[in-house]
C-alpha positions in Angstrom: 14.5 -147.5 -53.8 14.7 -151.4 -55.9 17.5 -151.4 -58.4 19.4 -148.3 -57.0 23.1 -148.7 -56.2 24.7 -147.4 -53.3 27.2 -144.7 -54.0 31.0 -145.5 -53.4 31.5 -142.0 -52.0 29.4 -139.0 -50.8 30.9 -135.8 -49.6 29.2 -132.7 -48.1 30.9 -129.3 -48.2 29.2 -126.4 -46.2 31.1 -123.3 -46.0 31.9 -119.9 -47.5 31.0 -119.6 -51.5 34.5 -119.2 -52.6 36.1 -121.9 -50.2 33.3 -124.7 -51.0 33.7 -123.5 -54.8 37.2 -124.1 -55.1 37.1 -127.4 -52.8 34.3 -128.5 -54.9 36.5 -128.1 -58.4 39.4 -129.3 -56.8 37.8 -132.7 -55.2 35.4 -133.3 -58.6 38.7 -133.5 -61.0 40.6 -135.6 -58.3 37.9 -138.1 -57.8 37.1 -138.2 -61.5 40.7 -139.2 -62.2 41.0 -141.4 -59.2 37.7 -143.5 -60.0 38.2 -143.2 -64.2 36.0 -144.8 -66.0 34.5 -147.1 -63.6 32.6 -144.6 -61.5 30.8 -141.3 -62.3 31.5 -138.2 -60.5 28.3 -136.0 -59.8 28.0 -132.5 -58.0 25.3 -130.4 -56.9 25.6 -126.8 -55.4 22.7 -125.0 -52.7 22.4 -122.4 -51.2 23.1 -122.7 -46.8 21.4 -121.0 -44.3 23.7 -118.5 -43.4 24.8 -115.7 -45.5 27.7 -116.0 -47.8 27.9 -119.7 -47.5 26.9 -122.7 -50.0 26.5 -126.6 -49.6 27.9 -128.7 -52.1 27.3 -132.5 -52.6 29.6 -134.5 -54.5 29.0 -138.5 -55.2 30.8 -141.0 -56.8 28.6 -144.2 -58.1 29.4 -147.0 -60.1 29.0 -146.5 -64.0 26.0 -149.0 -65.1 27.2 -151.7 -67.1 24.8 -153.2 -69.7 25.1 -156.8 -70.0 23.1 -157.1 -72.9 24.7 -158.2 -76.0 21.7 -157.1 -78.4 23.5 -153.7 -79.7 21.9 -154.5 -83.5 18.7 -152.3 -83.1 17.4 -153.0 -86.7 15.3 -156.1 -85.3 13.3 -154.2 -83.0 9.9 -155.1 -84.9 10.5 -158.7 -85.2 10.1 -160.0 -81.7 9.4 -163.9 -82.8 7.7 -165.8 -80.0 5.9 -162.5 -78.5 
């Protein structure tokens, strides 16, 4: 997919619900502190094949930076030269 940046880190946890839930919370907090404002940490949880187990996915991706210096939106209707 064009324009999609590759994650800095991707983690998959599979195991007993209580263990994965605890580890997901710990890792999410740790990675958020580690990367700070430089990256976004996302987590999702899904059911696993075995009863009593879940899958958790954590992704650390660089935050998008907007290089545009045009932050004044008052001139949206004024597009000279177009």
